[in-house]
N, C-alpha and C positions, 0 to 999 in steps of 0.2 A: 873404343868409341862406338856408341849406338847410332846407326844411321838407318834411313828407311830401307827396308828389306833385310836389314841385319840388326834385329833387336827392336825395331820400330815398325808399327803397323799404322797405315793411314786410314782415317775415318772420313768418309765423304758424305755419309747419310746420318743426320741427327737421330734417326730412328734405329740405327744399328743396335741390335740387342747386346752386343759386347760392351757397350758403354751405358747400359740402361740405368745403372745406379747413379749416374751423374745427371740424368735428365730432370729438368725442372727442379733443381736443388733448392732454389729460393722458396718455392711453395712447399717442398717436402722437408724443410729444415727441422721442423719439430716432430717429424714422423719417426717412429721406432725403426731401427735398422738392424735389429738382432745382433747388437754388439758392434755394428759397423758405423763408420763415421766418415765425413768428408773432410779432406785436407785441402787447404787453399793457400797458395803462395809459396815462394822459394824457402823462406825461413822455416815455415811449419813443415814443409816436405823434408827439409834437412833434419829437423828434429825427429820426424816420423821414421826416417830411414835409420837414424841412430837408435831409436827405441826398438825398431825391428831387429837390429843386431843384438840388442840386449835381451830380447825375448819377451818383453812386456806387451808389445803391440806388433802387428804385422801389417805390411803394406801389400794390398792384394792386386791393385792395378793403378796405372798412372795415365793421365790424359793431359797432353801438352799442346799449347799453341805452337804451330810449326816454327815460328821464328824465335821461340824460347829454348829450343832444344840445345843449341850450342852453349848457352849460358848455364845449363844445369848438368853438363856432362860429368862434372866432378861428383854430383849427387848420384847420378845414374850409375856411376862406376861402383857404388856401394850397394846397388839394388840387385838382388839375386836374379839370375838369368830367367828363372821361371815366372817372374813377375812381368806381365805384359805391359808394354808402354805404347800408348796410342798417340798419334799426332793428328791435328786437324787445322783447317784454316780458321781465321777469325770469325767468319760468318757461320761456319758450322759449329764452332765451339760455343758461340753465343746462343745459337739455336738449341744446342744441347742443354746448356745451363739455365736458359730462360731469362738471361739478362746479360749485359755487356761485361764480360769477364776480362778486365784490363790486366790482371796479373798473369793470365794465360797458363796457370798451373793448377791442376786438380789431381787428387789421388783418392783412392778408397782405402781406408784403414780398417783394421779389426782389432778389438780388444781381445787378446789371447785368453785371458782369464780375469774374472771379477776379482778385484783386490779383496782380501780377507782381513777384516777389521782387527781381530785379535793378533794375527800374525804381524800386521803392520805395526801395531802398538808395541808388541814384544820386541820388534827390531829397532825401536827408537833408542838413540844414544842417551847417555847421561846428559843432563841439562839440555834436553830436547826443546825445540821451539816448534809448536804446532799451531796451525790455524784451524779453527772450528767455525762453521757457518750454519746459521739457522734461518730457514725460510728465504734464502736468496734466490729469487726467481728471475732476476734480470741477468741476461747472458753477458752483457758488458761488465757488470760487477763481478760475476764469477770469473770471467777471463782475467780481469784486472787483479783479482785476489790471487790467482795462480801466478800471474806475472810477478807480483810483489813477493809472493812466497819464494819464488825462484831467486829473485834479486837479492833478498835479504837472508837467504840460507835456512828457510823453514824446512824442517825434516819431514813434515807430512801436512796434508790438508784433509780434514774430516768434514763431510757434508751430511746434514741430516736428511731425512726422507722427503722433506718439503723443498729442498733446493733443486734447481734445475740441473740437468745433466751437463757436466763440463765438456763433454765430447760433442755437443751441438756445434755446428759449423761456426757460428758467430763467436761463441765463447772460446773455442779453440783458436780462432784467428786473433781475437783480442789478447789472448794469453801468449801470443807469438810462440805457440808450441809448448809452453811450460806445462800444460796439462799432461803432456807426454813424458815429462822428466821429473816432476814432483810427485812422490808417492801419495796416493789418496785412496779414500774409501767413501762410499756414499750409501746411506740407509740408516734406519732406526731413528729414534727420537733424539733430539739434542741433549736431553737430560741423560739418557742412557750412554751416549757417546762421552759426555763430560764425566760421568761417574766412572766410566772405564779408564779415562785418562787420570782421574784423581787416584784411583786404585794403583795406577802405575807410578804415582808419586809426583805428578805434575801439579803445579799451582795453577788454578783456573782464574782467569781475569776476563770478565765481560766488558765489552766496550759500549759505553752509553753516555749521552750528554748528561745524564743524571748520575753518573758514576761517583762514588764516594771519595775516590782518590784521584789526584792528577796522574796522568800517564807517566810523568817523569818521576813519580814517587814509587813506582813498582820496583821492588828490590830484586836483585838476582836471586834465583832459586836453585838450590842444589839439584832438585829433581826435574827441573825444566819448567817451562811456562806454556800454557795454552791460551791463546787470545781468541775470544768468541765475538763474532760479529752477527748482528741480527738484521732483519730486513728494514729498509727505510720506512719511516712512518710509524709502524708498530714497535719497532725495536725488539729487544730481547724479551722473551716471556717473563712474567713476574716471578715464576718459580726459579728461574735462573738468576735473576737479579737478587733475590732474597737468599739464595743458597750459596752463591759464590762471591768472591771479591769482584768489585767493579771499578772501572777507571774511566775517566773522561779525557778528551783532548781539549785543552784550553783554546778558546777562540773568542773573537770579538762578539759582543752581544748583537742580537737582532737577526741571527740566522739559526734556524732550528737545529741543523746537524749537517755533517759532511756525508757524502754518499758512501756506501759500504766499501767500494773499492778503494777510495781515497783514504778513508779512516783506517782501513786495514794496513795500507801502505805506510802511513805515518807511524802507527803503533808498531809494526814490524821493524821499521828502521830503529826506533828507540830501543826496543827489546833486543834486537840483534846487536846494537851498540853495547848495551849492558852486558850481554853474554859474550862479547868480543868475537862475534861471528863475521863482523865486517870491520 
């Protein structure tokens, strides 16, 4: 068990350079961190330590509210001894973060290596289920898409170059750590990503209120299925709509569309059911 003086270091000064990465995280949420990211809350910390053990991500340091230490001892037991763990009072922790941090748990993570697109696609199983996203700049939607991908057994998430980084603090929190468990790659145009999946044998289905087929009409495909979600408002680019199959989610008239996170969740549930993943 880690206790103060034996694996735990007390922080009494919000300006302490040892916890500089956590300072004013609300204002710095969108700033580049050279592959580093902020972990917040018990569930995400647990996912991060599991990912650390798997080698995909590393936990570099942890900062805890002093009265949360006992409740996370099981997590700390899996953290390597060379990872510093700091503790602070509520007042000091809030001053460090720049807002009231009621969860009382922060950590600094690092992506060990950028996911490589071709290697990720080559590792896909037969009858894979893949989520592809185009232009999703809302962190809530990105986080929800990863959470849905984890819940319904998606094998990978591919994000085009115009999507926001899923390792931003809010996206990671909304995903309840699923960004750290679902394989993903980010970069390139949505067309190049989908063409690469099509070469691999996946059937591409774009989600749109103007889709030509009902979602429930998508047949099971031997080579797997990639579901493509576009940004709210503009939707998927015309070149994607014209080049690949499209499906709509039936809904009552009078509403333009569902948000990207919700639409992806509904579609993933239906396709996972067809593919007997759930």
